[in-house]
C-alpha distance (Angstrom), angle and dihedral (degrees) to the residues before:
residue distance angle dihedral
M1 . . .
M2 3.78 . .
T3 3.79 126.9 .
R4 3.80 139.3 175.2
V5 3.80 129.1 -86.5
F6 3.82 114.6 -153.7
Q7 3.80 142.9 164.2
S8 3.81 119.5 -96.3
G9 3.79 106.6 -176.6
N10 3.81 106.3 -54.9
S11 3.81 92.6 -22.8
Q12 3.75 132.1 84.9
A13 3.82 114.2 -125.1
V14 3.78 136.5 -168.1
R15 3.79 125.7 -146.4
I16 3.82 107.9 -127.0
P17 3.81 111.4 -148.0
F18 3.81 119.1 -126.4
D19 3.83 92.9 -106.8
F20 3.82 89.1 61.0
R21 3.81 96.7 43.3
L22 3.82 113.9 147.9
D23 3.80 122.4 -136.7
V24 3.82 94.1 -150.0
D25 3.80 135.2 77.4
T26 3.81 96.6 -137.3
V27 3.80 134.0 46.7
E28 3.79 134.5 -176.3
I29 3.80 113.6 -128.7
L30 3.81 119.3 -148.6
R31 3.75 135.6 176.2
G32 3.80 110.4 -130.1
E33 3.76 135.1 -172.6
N34 3.80 116.7 -46.4
D35 3.84 89.0 19.9
D36 3.83 91.2 -69.2
I37 3.81 113.8 165.0
I38 3.80 113.7 -135.2
L39 3.81 125.5 -165.1
R40 3.81 113.8 -158.2
P41 3.84 117.7 -170.1
I42 3.82 114.7 -123.4
K43 3.80 115.0 -140.8
P44 3.79 116.2 -125.7
K45 3.80 113.2 -89.9
A46 3.82 92.8 -112.9
D47 3.81 89.9 60.9
L48 3.80 91.6 50.4
E49 3.80 91.7 48.0
F50 3.81 90.5 51.0
L51 3.80 92.4 49.8
A52 3.81 90.4 48.0
L53 3.82 88.6 62.9
F54 3.81 87.9 72.2
D55 3.82 96.2 51.3
D56 3.81 93.5 92.3
F57 3.82 95.6 55.0
D58 3.80 111.5 102.9
E59 3.81 126.5 -142.8
S60 3.82 93.7 -99.6
F61 3.81 90.9 57.9
I62 3.80 92.5 48.5
S63 3.83 91.1 47.0
A64 3.81 90.9 50.1
L65 3.81 90.1 53.6
E66 3.79 92.6 48.0
D67 3.81 94.4 45.6
R68 3.81 99.1 44.5
D69 3.77 118.9 117.5
I70 3.75 112.4 -109.2
A71 3.80 113.6 -151.7
P72 3.81 115.5 -125.4
P73 3.82 117.3 -114.4
Q74 3.79 114.0 -79.9
E75 3.80 119.8 -110.3
R76 3.82 110.5 -123.9
E77 3.76 135.4 178.5
S78 3.78 117.2 -102.8
L79 3.78 117.8 -107.0
């Protein structure tokens, strides 16, 4: 798909078609192989802060959570 490149103030800008719309306010821009330009969405800071809470858990803790026995739902009489 082709799109337009245009000037926005002193910066060059690219019109992103609807099918490629991003659901974030910030992107990281990288230069890839063959001078490709790559836009990578940046998650909102709150998401990153939440994920950082799990950084201190070691593998044994994660394995214990994954391997624990989960009790089946209890059978109860109808009301």
